[in-house]
Steps between C-alpha positions, in 0.01 A plus 500: 500500500769747601709419198205573265439824675857606464482421143177698456668784687798494259285499201286783632806719568625446151169590351482829703826613354322546169353849421258610229614750223183705527460874494619609849400869526669816386812455709671295216463788260634858468207727585640856548572727211588869442440706189555845338275648235446809288212616285235757427271689731183668362195659665263256306388152504450264197145435621419875474321738738499871581807689435535879571766555226467439132856397434695225666875573535667164579779532764772260629439277799720265671478258799634211698314191634557217746288181484444194713340209316270316740435209257519428135207720430468775769765755606519826699677790346611834635552782242629851509484731198589868430482732204277775346142521371412771251221627282400819309219670326691654196237373255226668686617839631353561847387139518240375732672678781473858352863650455692192623745393236679188649600326809807281612475291813818374672424144622725498799414136573235242455564212743260209478460123600333282248394145456636348172323207347657289227212411269674296234781456257559454118504128547331408840565129463876555446710402805725803449326823429676781323208758476249577787204722509405667825232746652545700805281689759613721785493820683737756650579874550626762257669832574465744216544883444303647199597827326241677279614734223277790395460677152652810646845337562453451874454161691363384824638223714408347824729720712443843370213648290719763328768268397789686660575233770620186324480273816252217443240364736402144414146379510458151637207273381401138480559331159324188380693308236390232231734364244578237234830384375718245341841354617770363270773263619853588415650231732410335826582820694429788252168600342355791302173642609252704295188637671232757508364636836178708536532734815199640659559802735263557784453881424461742201813709526773298334495741214477808722136565404154378586254371239130526515223312331276779353188268548566364841737769646735235661874460470678207328792336665830499297685212364822435320672227297845344527613265220847372556754246419771371740746239619436263794766298673421202726687470831597161673734209474613383165406137582127601523260539212330829424136469603391742236552240234351213689195338332326292776256336260787380274715402793218290662431325178859401460534376846190287473654330194824457685572133579665586826156653621331173441785318683451736802128417517585130496757553780235685696260211463777262628567727787137495602493114492812478712351750762185293510686175564707663779181641659336152482796332653523755794108447561515110492442318828544128432440384863212740565656621832441870422863575414579523136774261359733793422523576892432146625808360677319181589315379188266205503373557854191272570163663441357685807845535667545836676806675359684810569590787244770292332259194448655279771279309751438650846569234764255553793369262766115560529379192690704535825277662764750499781459789735808727538474803721121480484517516119422187284740400232208528258456872594879541462461350147229745421702789630804375287279492189389839561847628557621342178203673322581833668863469428432479130235776477747786469489798283752711322548881593179695442341205323162340528575212260523142625840333454500184300646313794164571703286298257576145613397585866191699391411216269516247802305745715230544232472126478460465886234781514287351217503169673382670825246767400445588866862602558548873509851668475619855562765645263707784669706725293807683628758743355853631572554857624637675197173684396252711691263322753194562272692355202618202695144423630368518143767274353458252789134463415566462136753215571227325705251557221757355251511169702113495530460558130725226417318253744159596352638436150568148608132440616527597870173681621512862583348442844801276585760783467514821702765765455662765726787745448738610768748698301843534671370408855584164661835466312672163540842638408710817536404757232836662519653223269391375160499151612247595785289708273474200263369287779231768589371514153271199565158357529398285801222238476309399816 
């Protein structure tokens, strides 16, 4: 039996050394990247909308980005852009704003955080992508300083109405951003991005003027576009793959076709069979003495023999009724049986769970109680002194309940078992040592 168990354990250990080659999270990929970009800023959107100036004067914009890829599809990207936004009314003298000729707004900064979603590639079923499409949605803050030029040659800025003081005062507003783009792979670290972002400003003073709907008499919030191209560089160890070009669908398909995957499933089945056999061998009790073969030091004991926790017979003389010190030997035997039971009903620190060594004695006690339905016992729970008195009372009662529950599960009547909890009182050993405390974590049966 022990040889077979040793062989099973050796086989089990060898199987557990195997590991699957499945997707194991983003830690096995490079997920951080930085980028630079430059492009065109304009006070209009491709989707249209109200514009205070008839002419759009495209201006240079530039920015930087930092992105953390949370998975193969979703990433979080922080962006900061700067530049100028400009427009004029040269085709319509006076324009919608009377004698305003043009404006130029310095975009001191637009800082935002966006969620970036990869929505596909040129060949989505290819294991190695080279072109990815993405959309983004985010929000942030912009700080800008508009300057309005009048037909008479003067201008107005946000610091001084007469234009003599050139110091700027920035206006700070919330900006909502929505964008689309495409990414081209140069190599596993470097990529080229091209994108268009629509920026919606939460006020109507980006161009230094206010617009009014002549029918509804309400203002329209400003917006601006940023179309750009840029370079993006992925950070991380060279040994790791860039997650940007990971295609989970194609990778999963390839792994399912991989013969090593099928071998791993077969190994897992074999592993489960070995575990089941080990469990069955541990639970087996050939001589039905209440002690499993795995723990039985005295196998093949006759049926009905009282055994201790190791499965060996308990040698007691029960028929001698000689009186010694006014106590019969039969009473001595009963006390010894109880002492043996009590000695094995011990508990671990702060535990209410019965030890395996308690089962044989409780099995014998249950058999006796079922044979004598009129017999009643009291199960008294105790504890060591580590915890508070209230905690020790509670755990002592629960230990007594654990014994009662086990006896009832074997068919003992509820009326035959009473329980009491005494906590740390009535200690049988010194609580200042661990050996003493172990003796005090007990259940006594009377």
